[in-house]
C-alpha positions in Angstrom: -44.9 40.5 34.7 -43.0 38.0 34.9 -44.0 34.8 34.1 -43.3 32.1 35.7 -41.2 29.5 34.2 -43.2 26.0 34.2 -40.0 23.1 34.9 -40.6 20.2 32.4 -38.8 15.9 33.8 -39.6 15.1 30.2 -36.0 14.0 28.6 -36.7 15.7 25.0 -37.2 18.8 27.6 -34.6 21.7 27.4 -33.7 23.9 30.5 -34.6 25.3 33.0 -35.1 22.0 35.5 -36.2 22.8 39.5 -33.9 20.5 41.7 -36.6 17.1 41.4 -37.0 17.8 37.6 -33.1 17.7 36.9 -32.3 14.5 39.0 -35.8 12.6 37.2 -34.6 13.7 34.3 -30.9 12.8 34.2 -31.9 9.2 35.6 -34.1 8.4 32.8 -31.8 9.8 30.2 -29.0 7.6 31.9 -31.2 4.5 32.3 -31.1 4.7 36.3 -27.5 4.3 36.6 -26.5 3.8 40.2 -22.8 5.2 39.2 -24.7 8.5 38.6 -24.2 10.6 41.9 -26.0 14.3 42.1 -24.4 16.6 45.2 -26.4 19.6 46.7 -24.4 22.9 47.6 -26.2 25.6 49.2 -24.1 28.6 48.3 -24.6 32.9 48.4 -28.3 31.8 48.2 -28.0 29.4 45.4 -28.8 25.7 44.6 -26.1 24.1 42.7 -25.9 21.0 41.3 -23.4 18.5 40.8 -23.9 15.3 38.4 -21.1 13.2 37.7 -20.2 9.2 37.0 -18.2 7.8 39.7 -16.4 5.4 37.6 -15.8 8.1 35.4 -13.7 11.1 36.4 -10.5 12.0 38.4 -12.1 12.6 41.8 -8.8 14.0 43.0 -8.8 16.5 40.5 -12.5 17.1 40.7 -12.1 17.9 44.6 -8.6 20.2 44.1 -9.6 22.1 40.5 -13.7 22.1 40.5 -15.0 21.5 44.3 -12.5 24.2 46.2 -13.2 27.1 44.2 -16.4 26.4 43.5 -17.4 26.7 48.0 -14.4 28.8 48.7 -15.6 31.6 46.9 -18.1 34.2 48.2 -19.6 35.0 45.2 -23.3 34.6 43.3 -22.2 32.0 40.3 -23.4 32.3 37.0 -22.6 29.8 33.8 -20.4 32.6 32.5 -18.4 33.0 35.6 -18.0 29.5 35.9 -16.6 29.1 33.0 -14.6 32.3 33.3 -12.9 31.4 36.8 -12.8 27.8 37.8 -9.3 26.8 36.2 -9.9 24.2 34.0 -9.9 24.7 30.3 -12.1 22.1 29.3 -15.3 23.7 30.5 -18.6 23.9 27.9 -21.7 24.6 28.2 -24.6 21.7 27.5 -28.8 23.1 26.4 -30.1 20.0 26.5 -30.0 17.1 29.2 -29.3 14.7 26.6 -26.4 16.3 25.6 -25.3 16.6 29.6 -25.8 12.7 30.0 -23.4 12.1 26.6 -21.2 14.4 28.3 -21.2 12.9 31.9 -20.6 9.7 29.8 -17.6 10.7 28.2 -16.2 12.1 31.5 -17.2 15.1 32.5 -18.8 16.5 35.7 -21.5 18.2 35.2 -22.9 22.1 37.0 -26.1 23.1 37.2 -27.4 26.0 39.0 -30.9 26.5 39.4 -32.8 28.5 37.4 -30.3 28.7 34.9 -30.7 27.7 31.2 -27.6 25.6 30.2 -25.9 23.3 32.4 -22.0 23.3 32.9 -19.9 21.0 31.7 -15.9 20.0 32.6 -14.2 17.2 31.7 -12.3 15.4 33.9 -12.2 12.0 32.9 -10.4 8.8 35.2 -8.7 7.7 31.9 -7.5 4.2 32.2 -4.6 3.4 29.6 -1.6 1.1 29.8 2.1 1.6 29.7 4.5 2.1 26.2 5.6 -2.0 25.6 7.1 -3.3 23.1 5.1 -3.8 20.1 3.8 -8.4 20.3 3.0 -8.6 16.3 5.7 -6.5 14.8 8.7 -7.3 16.4 11.9 -5.5 15.8 15.8 -6.4 16.0 16.8 -2.6 15.3 15.1 0.6 16.0 12.1 1.5 18.1 10.7 -0.9 20.2 7.8 1.2 21.3 4.0 0.0 20.5 0.5 2.3 20.1 -1.8 1.3 23.1 -5.6 1.4 23.3 -5.7 4.9 24.2 -5.8 7.6 21.9 -4.6 10.8 23.5 -1.0 8.6 24.0 -1.0 7.6 20.4 -1.5 11.3 19.3 1.6 12.4 21.8 4.0 10.1 20.3 2.9 10.6 16.6 3.8 14.5 17.9 6.8 14.0 19.6 8.1 11.9 16.5 6.6 14.2 14.0 8.0 17.4 15.6 6.3 19.8 13.0 3.6 22.3 12.2 3.3 20.8 8.8 1.3 17.7 10.8 -2.2 18.3 10.5 -5.1 16.0 12.5 -8.2 16.3 12.2 -11.0 14.8 14.2 -13.5 12.6 13.1 -16.5 11.4 15.1 -17.7 8.0 13.8 -20.6 5.9 15.0 -24.9 6.3 15.3 -25.4 4.1 18.8 -21.5 4.2 19.8 -19.7 7.1 19.3 -15.9 6.4 19.0 -13.1 9.5 18.2 -11.1 9.0 15.6 -7.8 11.1 14.0 -7.1 11.3 10.2 -3.1 12.2 10.2 -0.9 13.5 7.6 1.7 16.0 6.4 0.0 19.1 4.6 2.7 20.0 2.7 3.0 16.2 1.2 -0.4 14.3 1.2 -1.9 14.0 -1.7 -5.9 16.3 -1.8 -7.1 13.3 -3.7 -6.0 10.6 -1.2 -7.1 12.7 1.9 -10.1 13.7 0.4 -10.8 10.1 -0.1 -9.8 9.1 3.2 -11.5 11.6 4.7 -14.8 11.1 2.7 -15.1 7.0 3.3 -14.6 8.1 7.0 -17.8 10.8 7.3 -20.2 8.8 5.1 -19.5 5.8 7.1 -23.4 5.3 9.0 -22.9 2.5 11.4 -23.3 1.8 15.4 -20.2 1.7 16.6 -16.7 0.9 15.9 -14.9 -2.1 18.0 -11.6 -1.8 16.5 -9.2 0.3 13.8 -9.1 -3.2 12.3 -12.8 -3.5 11.8 -12.6 0.7 10.4 -10.2 -0.4 7.6 -12.6 -3.2 6.5 -15.9 -0.4 6.5 -13.5 2.0 4.4 -11.0 -0.5 1.8 -11.6 -0.2 -2.0 -12.7 -3.7 -2.5 -13.9 -6.1 1.1 -14.2 -8.9 -0.9 -10.9 -9.0 -1.2 -8.6 -11.4 0.8 -6.1 -8.9 0.5 -5.8 -6.4 2.8 -5.7 -2.8 1.1 -5.2 -0.9 3.6 -1.8 -1.2 6.3 -2.5 -1.9 10.1 0.6 -1.2 12.6 1.1 -1.0 15.7 4.6 0.6 15.8 4.5 4.4 16.2 8.0 4.4 14.3 6.2 2.7 10.5 3.2 5.2 11.5 4.9 8.0 10.9 7.5 6.7 8.4 4.2 6.1 5.9 3.4 9.8 7.0 6.4 11.2 6.3 6.2 10.0 2.3 3.4 11.3 2.0 0.9 8.9 3.1 -2.7 9.0 5.1 -2.7 8.0 8.5 -5.8 7.0 11.1 -5.8 6.2 14.4 -9.1 5.1 16.4 -9.5 5.9 20.0 -9.5 2.4 22.2 -6.9 0.9 19.5 -4.2 -0.2 19.4 -3.0 -0.8 15.5 -2.8 2.3 13.1 -4.3 2.7 9.6 -2.2 3.2 6.8 -3.4 4.5 3.0 -2.8 4.5 0.2 -0.8 1.4 0.5 1.1 -1.4 -2.1 0.9 -5.3 -2.0 4.4 -5.3 -1.7 4.3 -2.2 1.5 3.0 -5.5 3.1 6.8 -6.6 3.1 8.6 -3.9 3.6 9.7 -3.5 7.7 11.2 -0.2 9.3 14.0 -2.7 10.0 15.8 -2.4 6.1 16.2 1.2 7.0 17.8 1.2 10.7 20.1 -1.4 8.5 22.3 -1.3 5.9 21.2 -0.6 1.8 22.5 -4.0 1.7 20.9 -6.0 4.4 18.0 -4.3 3.9 17.7 -4.7 0.2 18.4 -8.9 1.2 16.0 -9.7 3.7 13.5 -6.9 1.4 14.1 -9.8 -1.7 14.1 -12.7 0.7 10.0 -11.5 2.0 8.9 -11.5 -1.6 10.6 -14.7 -2.8 9.1 -16.5 0.3 5.9 -15.3 -0.6 6.0 -16.8 -4.1 7.4 -20.0 -2.5 4.6 -20.0 0.1 2.1 -20.0 -2.9 3.1 -22.0 -5.3 5.7 -24.8 -3.8 3.2 -26.9 -2.0 0.7 -27.3 -5.4 3.8 -27.6 -7.5 4.6 -31.3 -5.5 1.3 -32.3 -5.5 1.0 -31.6 -9.6 4.4 -33.2 -10.0 3.1 -36.2 -8.1 -0.5 -36.8 -9.4 0.6 -36.1 -13.4 3.9 -35.0 -14.0 6.4 -37.4 -13.4 8.9 -36.6 -16.0 9.5 -33.3 -14.0 10.8 -34.6 -11.5 14.6 -35.8 -11.6 15.5 -39.6 -11.3 17.2 -39.6 -8.6 14.7 -38.1 -6.4 11.8 -39.9 -7.8 13.3 -43.0 -6.4 13.4 -41.1 -3.1 10.1 -40.1 -3.7 9.0 -43.5 -4.2 10.4 -44.6 -1.3 8.2 -42.1 1.0 5.2 -42.3 -0.5 5.0 -46.6 -1.1 3.3 -46.9 2.5 0.9 -43.7 1.6 -2.9 -45.0 0.8 -3.9 -41.2 -0.2 -3.2 -39.3 -2.9 -0.6 -36.2 -3.1 -3.6 -33.9 -3.1 -5.3 -35.7 0.1 -2.3 -36.2 1.9 -1.2 -32.4 1.4 -4.5 -30.8 2.4 -4.1 -33.2 5.4 -1.0 -31.6 6.3 -2.0 -28.2 5.5 -4.7 -28.4 7.9 -2.4 -29.7 10.8 -0.3 -27.0 10.5 -2.8 -24.3 10.7 -4.2 -26.6 13.9 -1.5 -25.9 15.8 -0.4 -22.5 14.4 -4.5 -21.4 16.0 -3.7 -24.1 19.2 -0.3 -22.0 19.5 -1.3 -19.1 19.3 -4.4 -18.9 22.0 -3.2 -21.0 24.5 -1.2 -18.9 26.6 2.0 -18.3 25.8 4.5 -20.6 27.1 2.0 -23.2 26.8 2.1 -22.1 23.2 5.1 -22.5 22.4 5.7 -25.7 23.5 2.0 -26.9 22.0 3.6 -25.8 18.5 7.0 -27.0 18.7 6.4 -30.8 20.6 3.0 -31.2 18.8 4.4 -30.4 15.4 7.4 -33.0 15.9 5.2 -35.6 17.3 2.7 -35.4 15.2 4.8 -35.4 12.5 6.7 -38.4 13.5 3.6 -40.2 14.2 2.2 -39.4 10.4 5.2 -40.7 9.0 5.3 -44.0 10.7 1.7 -44.6 10.7 2.0 -43.7 6.5 -0.5 -41.5 6.9 1.9 -39.1 4.7 5.5 -39.1 3.5 8.4 -37.1 5.1 9.3 -35.2 2.5 6.0 -33.7 1.8 6.5 -32.8 5.3 9.5 -31.0 4.4 7.9 -29.2 1.5 4.6 -28.2 4.1 7.2 -26.9 6.5 9.2 -24.5 4.2 5.7 -22.8 2.8 4.7 -22.4 6.7 7.9 -20.9 7.3 8.0 -18.9 4.3 4.5 -17.4 5.0 5.3 -16.1 8.7 8.1 -14.2 7.1 5.9 -11.7 6.1 5.8 -8.5 8.5 2.0 -8.3 8.3 0.1 -10.5 10.3 -3.0 -10.3 8.0 -0.8 -10.6 4.7 0.9 -14.3 5.8 -2.5 -15.1 6.6 -3.7 -14.6 2.9 -1.2 -16.3 2.3 -2.0 -19.9 4.0 -5.3 -19.4 3.1 -4.4 -19.1 -0.7 -2.1 -22.5 -0.9 -5.2 -24.1 -0.3 -7.4 -23.4 -3.7 -4.2 -23.5 -5.0 -3.2 -26.9 -4.1 -6.6 -28.3 -5.3 -6.6 -26.8 -9.0 -2.9 -28.5 -9.2 -4.3 -31.9 -7.4 -7.0 -31.8 -10.2 -5.3 -30.4 -13.2 -1.8 -30.1 -12.6 0.2 -27.4 -13.6 -2.1 -26.2 -15.6 -4.6 -25.8 -12.8 -1.3 -23.8 -11.0 -0.5 -21.4 -14.1 -4.8 -20.7 -13.8 -4.7 -20.3 -10.4 -1.6 -18.1 -10.3 -2.9 -15.9 -13.3 -6.3 -15.4 -11.7 -4.2 -14.2 -9.1 -2.3 -11.6 -10.5 -5.6 -10.7 -12.6 -7.3 -10.0 -9.6 -4.1 -7.8 -8.0 -4.0 -5.8 -11.3 -7.8 -5.0 -10.6 -7.5 -3.9 -6.9 -6.6 -1.0 -5.6 -6.1 1.1 -2.5 -8.2 4.4 -2.2 -8.2 4.6 -5.7 -4.6 4.3 -6.2 -2.9 0.9 -8.0 -2.5 -1.8 -5.3 0.0 -3.4 -7.8 2.5 -1.1 -8.1 5.1 -0.4 -9.0 4.8 -3.4 -11.4 1.6 -2.9 -12.5 1.9 0.0 -13.8 5.4 -0.3 -14.6 7.3 2.9 -12.1 10.9 2.0 -12.4 11.9 5.1 -10.0 9.6 3.5 -7.3 11.4 -0.4 -6.8 13.8 1.4 -4.8 10.7 1.7 -2.2 9.4 -1.9 -3.0 11.8 -4.4 -4.1 15.4 -3.1 -2.8 17.0 -0.5 -0.9 19.6 1.8 -2.4 21.6 4.0 -0.6 20.4 7.3 0.7 23.0 9.6 -1.2 20.8 7.7 -4.2 17.7 7.6 -3.0 16.4 11.4 -2.1 13.3 11.4 -4.3 9.7 9.9 -2.3 7.6 7.6 -4.6 5.6 8.1 -7.4 2.7 6.1 -6.6 2.3 8.2 -3.2 1.3 10.7 -5.7 2.8 13.4 -3.3 2.9 16.9 -4.0 6.5 17.0 -3.8 8.9 14.6 -4.4 12.4 15.3 -3.8 13.5 14.6 -0.2 17.2 16.9 -0.2 20.2 17.8 -2.8 21.6 14.5 -4.3 24.7 16.4 -4.8 25.0 17.4 -1.6 23.8 13.8 -0.3 27.5 12.8 -2.0 29.8 15.0 -0.3 32.1 13.8 1.7 34.6 16.7 3.3 37.7 16.3 6.1 37.3 18.4 9.3 40.7 20.1 7.9 39.0 21.1 4.8 
């Protein structure tokens, strides 16, 4: 005796369905989406239903690789024969209508043979992506010019192209309770420290959020101290910088629909490094790296030092300079602290307006606006011309940081420093610097010291942080990364020079 199957149309029920209940249940799952298409085929005394979202699939690929073999072969189809005989490697089974709906949203085509206990899906997405272009926020003079795109497939292809080794590990992690995003954990198995890998993996898998909009949002969720103004994970849109960090034993993260990668653990000085330092000669790279670090210090303390000297400490100003300072400030009605804050806010307004306007208009706004407003402020007696020079130097120094996030953090730090210097003089400035150093000593990145190699002192890591040695003398990976194997190549072999006739 054969029991009659009952067809249930509720969203929580499983297969089998008849034609009507399948269509109604699938529409219920997709909220009656007008893009849902369900085609019915009567083949060899079978009713076969084809379901897909019109804007999500590659229609040409569906007709060529799926519909043609499905309709041309005179066989009785089953789920097993569909998976084995359809010339597509992306086939899978869906035992519930809810799972089938999720696969359709991702870009799959669903096939249901009426009476079967499962449906079959084939992944045929119509992926929208832009071509590989030059980097916008991290421009280079030397070296590769391509940047990541919003396509995870493209980004992984670029990474595997640059790191062509079986030692490369790429782990898949799904994040998001409501809107799921695919995340890939990337590292070299023979180099990356297991603790770093496990820490990053645990923070990704334990994250319970509705959705992840971008990799920059993800980094804020998984970093050690979210209340700190300093970024603790390095964000980059350059594949060469991402791969360079991976080959130094760090861990990388790529997020679908995001054009930037995440690198960790990292140190403060990593944000002032650039892969361009490697492509130049070692003495040029060292000069530029030291220049960026010096520019960071200048950007933080120069304007507060000016405010403190004019407010409390006239005695530290040379007499010849004091006369010109007095003349330039003769018509200024504001105290130095108000004058400096006014100009700093003006600089930030110009920078933000230039970034939000179209490119050509933004460049004009930044140049013309700075010149016109600066000259008008001096003539109107709102500020002195010497302070304009000081503010301009501080702003230029902050723009030398290769990382946009670090440059923004430096600019923000100047405001409390100016307030402390204008209120308490050099004592307030030193208090602010001390507080900043204490904070940097407490910050960590994936549990690793953020202020290395200054604290803890790692003299052998100065090569990769503060300056760059010739490659013949730089044959070991940094201690701060805690890699499994530090030696990159034999130093003796790197120093050998042989003529062609030897």
